[in-house]
N, C-alpha and C positions, 0 to 999 in steps of 0.2 A: 665578362660579368654581366648579369641582366641589373638594370636601373635600380630596382625595388632592393636588389640584393646588396648592389653598391651602396645605396644610401644608408642601409643598415649597417654595412661594414664600417663606412666612416664614420658613422655615430659612435661605433663601438671604438674605433682607433681613436676618436677624440676626447673618448675617456679614459681609455687606457694608458696611451702614450701623453695624453696632457698636449696635444696640439693646437687645440682649442684655447690655450691659454695666452696672456698677451708675453709678448717677450719679457725678458729681464730689462730692469731699469737702465736706461741708457743708450740699450739697444736700438736699433731703427724700428719705426712703426713702418708695417708693409701692408701695403694696397695691391691686390692682384687683379689682371684682366687678361681675358682672352679676345684677342681682335684679329678682324680679316685684313692684314696687313699685305697678304697676296690672295689671288684669286678674283673672282667675279665682283666682291664689294670691297675690294683693295683701297678705292678711293675713299668710300666711307671711313673704313676702318683707321686709314691714315688720318682723316680729320679729327676721328674720336681720340687716338692716340695724342696728337698735338694737344687738344684740348686738355687732356688728362696731366701730360707732361707739363704744360704752363701753369697749372693749379699747382701741382707738385713743386714746380720752381719758386711759385709766389709763397707756397707755405713755408717751405726751407728758410726763404729769403726773410720771413718775418719769425724765424725762430724755431719752426717747426710744430710738432704737437705735443703736448704736454712736455715739453722742453726736450722732446727727441726729434732726430731727425724722420723724415718721412721717406722711404723708398718705394717706388713704384715698379712692379714685375710686369713686365706686357709678354705675351705668347701669342704666336699666329695661330689662327685655326683655319687659313686659308678658305674661309668662308664657308665651312663644313662643320654641321651641328655637332656630329660624332665626334671631330678633332677637338671643338669646343669643349666637350664633356671631359674628354682626355686633359686637355690644359687645366680646367679648373680642378679636378681632380688631384694634378699635379701641384698646381699652385696651394690647394689646402694641406695635402700631404706631405709634400717633399720641399717646398719652399715656406711653408708654413705663414702663410700670409695671415693678417688680422682681420679684415674684411675685402668684398670684393668690389668688384666695379664693371658694369656688364657689357657683353658685346654688342655687334652689330644688328643681328637679326632678331627677331622674334622667336623664331624656332629655335636659335641657339641659346637664346634666356632661357626659354620655356625647358629645355634639356638640363642647362648648367644648374636652373634654381633648386632642381631635386637634391643636388650636391651642398648646394647653400643650405638648405632645411637640414639634411642628414647631419652636416658639422655644425649648426647654429651660426652660420656666418651671415651677417647682413649682405645683401646684394643691393647694390643702386644701379638699376637699369635706365641709362640715358636714351636709350633709343626703343624698346619694347613699349608698345601702345595699346596691346590687343587684349580686350577685356579679360578674355577667357583665362589668361595667364594668373589672373588676380581670382577666379573664381573656383580654386583648387583646394582652398584651405591652408593657402602655405603663409608663414609668418616672417619669412625674412626677405620676402622678396619686394623692393620699393619702386615704384613708377615716377617719372621725372616729367615725362611729356602728358599733353591733353590725351584722352584715349582715341584710338585710331577710329572708333565708330563716329566721331563728330569731326574728321578731317575734312570730308567736304562740304560740312553744314553751310558755311559761307557762300560756298560756289551754288548750290542748290538754291538759297535762298535769294541770291541776285539773280539766278536764272529766272526763279518763280516771280519776282517781283516786276522782271522787264517782259512778262507775258510768254515765255516760251513753255511750251506744253508736252514735250516729249524728250526723253533722256536715253542714252545707251551708255553702259558702263562694260570696261573691260580690266583684267586684274590677271596677275601672275599667281598662280595655284598654290601660295603659301599663306600662311595664319595672317600675316600683317595686311596685304592687301585684300585679302577676304573679306576681314573685319571691317576695312574702310568700307568697300561696296555695300556689305550687309547694313551699315548704318546708313549710307547715303541712300539705298534704294528705300529705306524706311521714311527718311525724310522726304526723299521726293513724292511718294504716294501720300504724305500728310499734306505736301502742298499742292495737290491735286493735279502732279505731272504722271504722264503715263509712261512706264519703262519699256520700251521697245525692243530693248536686245540687252542681255545680259551675258559674257561669256569670259571664260577663263583661257590662259596658255600656260604652258608648261615653263618651271623656271629653267632658264637656260636658252629660252627660245630668242631666235635673231631674226626670223623670217616672220612679220606680223601680217603679211598681205590677206591669209586666210581668214583673220579674224576682222582684219579692217574692210574685208570686201563684205562679209556679213554685217558690219556696222552701216556702211555706206548702202545697202540693200534696206537696211531698215528705215534709214532718211530720219536720223533723229535731229532735234533741233540742236542739243548738247550731248557733248560726250565727257563722261567722266573716267580718267585712269586711275589704277590704284597699282603702283609699282614702284621702281627703283629707276634711279636717275641714269643709268644707261640704256636702260628700255624706252625711256621716255625720248633719247636721242632719236633711236632706231623709229619708234611710234611716229613720231613728228615727221622726218623725213620719210616714211614710206606712206603716211598720209597724203604729203604733196605728191607723189609718185602717182597715187590712187586718185588724185584730185578728189579726195574725200572733205567734203567743206562742211562745217557747223557753224552755228553762230557764237557758241563758246565751246571752248576746250579747257578743260581743267585737270589737274593732275594733285597726287598725294604729295610730290615731291618738288614740282615746279619745274623750270629749264634753267639754261645759264647761258653764257655769252658763246658755247660751242655751238649753239644753234644761230646765232643772229638771227637774221630777218625772219626765218623760219619760226623762230619762238615767239614773234611778237603777237601781243593781245593775250597770249596763253595764261591762266591762272593757275597758282600753285597754292595749296594751303602751307602755311608758314607756322612753327612754333617760335619763330624768334625772328627779328629784325634789329640792325644795329642802331636805329634812331628811337627804340622804344626806352621809357624814361625808368630804367632799372638801376639801382644802386651800384657802383662800380663798373657799368656798362662800358662808359668810356675808357675807362682805364685799361678794361681788359681788351677792347678792341684796339686800343694803341699798342698795348703790349704783344697783343697775338702779330700784329702787322710787323713789329720790329724783330719778334722772334723768329718768324716763320716766312717772311717777305712776301705775304698775301692776305688778303682781307679775311677776316673770321666769318663765320657764316655758323647755321643754327646746328650742325652736328658738333662742332668743337665747342661751341657756346655751352650746348647742352651737356656735354662731357666735363667740362670745367663746372659747371655748377653740378653736376652729380658728385663731383670731388669734393667741392665746397660742402655740401649738404652731409657728407661722409665726415668730414675736418669737424663740423660744427656740431655733429652728434658725438664723436670722442671727446670735444671739447666739454659738453656739457654732461656727459657721462662722467667724464674724468675716468674713464674704463675704456678696455678695448673687448671687453665681456660680450658677446654677442646678444644676450637679452637684454642687458642695460642699454646698448646702442639702439636695438629694436624699440626698449621704450621711450627713449628720446628720440626718434625718428617720427614715431607714432603722434607725438604731441607737439612736434615742430610746426610751427607756422613762420615763415620767413621769406625774403625777396633774396632772390640770386641774380647773375647776371642774366641768367636765362627767365626769369619772371619768377611769379609766385609758386611756391612750394606749398602743400599741404596735403596730407593724405588722411583716407579713413580707415578704419580698423582692420583693413585687408591690406594696408600699402597702396592704394589703388588713388590716383592722382585726381584731386579735387579742385586745387586752386591755380592751376595754370591754365590760360587762355590762348587760342589760335587766332590768327589773324589770316587773311584771305589778300594774297598781292598777286599784280597783273605785271607780266615784262611789257615794258614800255619805253622803245628808243632805247633800249639796253641798260634799262634799271629796272629792278623791283619797286613797284610802290604799291603802298598798302590800301585797298579799296574798300575793305569791310574788316570791322565794323567801321561806322561813320565815324565814330570819336576817335578812331585811331588813324584813320585816313591820311595818308601823304601825296595822294593823287584824286584823279578823278577817271572814272569807269569810262573804259573805250568799249562800245558796243555798237553793232556786232561784229565780229570777226569778218575781215574783207575774204573774199574768195581767194584760192592759190592764185588765179589768173590774173587778179588785181594787185599782187605783192612784189 
């Protein structure tokens, strides 16, 4: 069934069968999500699921919502947007969820948001931050993160302030990475930097030697990458193999302990850090560690906050009606464990702010903006031969 027909069909079903109506009093309130718990994005999907589950546990531990238990229905989409669409269709039509929590990627969010519109179900999107998703006249999709176009803003600012003149960008050929690079290119040009190379690679790439050889030939001072964590690992390792040296390398997602010394001095845009002064953050970090036996990260924190925001809208609306929830979300101004939440009339995030981190001696330290810094900038990155 084509997407436009499916949206119209869902809207009719919602009216005729009453699936958009809240569950009877005393029945659990149901939130639904499709996540990549297997496939390429499984690591991210599991972190997202953990944040949702911890929020559900905390809400139920405090008496639930509107005097009712909160149930969370999670389906696996294997990292494929087509499967995510089928999952959200099932959540709306078969599982009869009251509201939706978003999937891992912007691509899946974009596809699934059409179902949210057709059924008048609000969807809180903890991962999607591509501006174009909010330029299509949608009314029920809400952003939690800062927009993708400003992910590398701090990275470009530091590069320009330290006298670097040339920059290269590489990205996966999907919505989120493309929008990150689009914004970064504009910011670099405004700061007087020359973009000497800009290239994309197909989703699923494991051998980056070809595109990295082109970057090396362009001899940039700075390399910005817009991609996902597994690609960052491979790109960093292959940069070393090719002896590709730049004074600064930054990513849209950062690195982690798996890279060890190879990740030293790399920069990563961060939507969240555990030491930021957000209400309830310390308790969230401690509870997460106890529940999952690992440290909380920005993906889980964003998922938890998305559930927080949706729960707060339910409390304020005293209803599960999609229109009433939308009305409350549009005027909600609050702080979550993830930071500020405030959206404009499109559901587009205007409250939350990014920080730039640098991997130093096995720790992420905030180096931008200065008023949030937890460490001093290390610059420039030494060549591979000296690491």
